[in-house]
C-alpha positions, 0 to 999 in steps of 0.5 A: 264289297258287302251288301252288293254295293259295287259298280265301275265307279266304286271299283275305281275308288277302291283300287286307287292308291297314291303313285310313287313311280311314274314313267318319265317318258309318258306325256299327257297332251294339253287337251288331256290336261284341260279335260282333267281340270274340266272334270275337277271343276264339276266338284261342289263349291260353296254358293257355286263360287268355283273359287279355284285355279289350277297351274299345270306344271308340265314342261321340263323348265317349269318342273325344274322351277317347282322341284327344288321348292317341293322337296325334290320329290321324284313325282314332280319331274317324272310324272307327266304333269303336276298341278298346283291346286289353288283355292281362292279366298271365298269372296261373296261379291262374285256370287252374281257373276258365278250364278249368271249362267244358271239364270241364263239357262233357266236353272235358277230364277233371277230373284234367287241370286240375292237369296244366295249372295246375302248369306254368302256375304254374312258367312264370309265377308268379316271372317278371314279364317272362313274365307281361307277354310273355304279355299282349302275345301274347294281346292281339295274337292277339285283335286279329289275329282281329278284323282278319281278321273285319272284313275278311271283313265288308267293314270296314277296320281300323287297328292302332295303337301310337301312344298314351300308354300311361300316359294310356290306363291312367288315362283308361280305368280299366285295372287294374294287371294290364292292359297296353294292347297296341294300339288297333284302329280298325274301320269302313266305309272311304271311297275312297283307301285303299291296297291291301296293300303288297308284302312281303319275299320268303319266301326272305328270311324263311324257313329250311327246316331 
């Protein structure tokens, strides 16, 4: 990069590309899957809502259920795991519960909880579209963190929006307040994947004001 802006994290980001080919014999342990999700849940969420859930589709039986309702994309059956990344509709009533650990550890004064809950209620309670927008934002942030974590561990990943959302909702028991934001396959790659594709020039997408 120019201006000397480089380090291991930046190089990881710049070398990532969506994987098409996976080693179908390679697996991830449940502990490795849990660690990817733990890293994903350090991503930011509005008012610390943490309004997400991750379904790790990793067994042949579960993959067979997901594949036909996700356009039979090869990554679903060949990658070690495909996460159904679920965002949950923003619900201000959970703010005190989600902030309680911050108060207990001394990060946040107890009197500040109401200062967060009230604006969260004003922002979301009467606005279903905002609730859903926040679910999608949250799921996307979490998935992005998992994508780069996977890359840093030498694993490929493939985010996918090609699936029947209603069928996924039914087949995998999502609740009425959950939105299947995307599928995210993760696993060991096999040869043939492309390098990162060229991007549009920064001058075309940035306004300095």
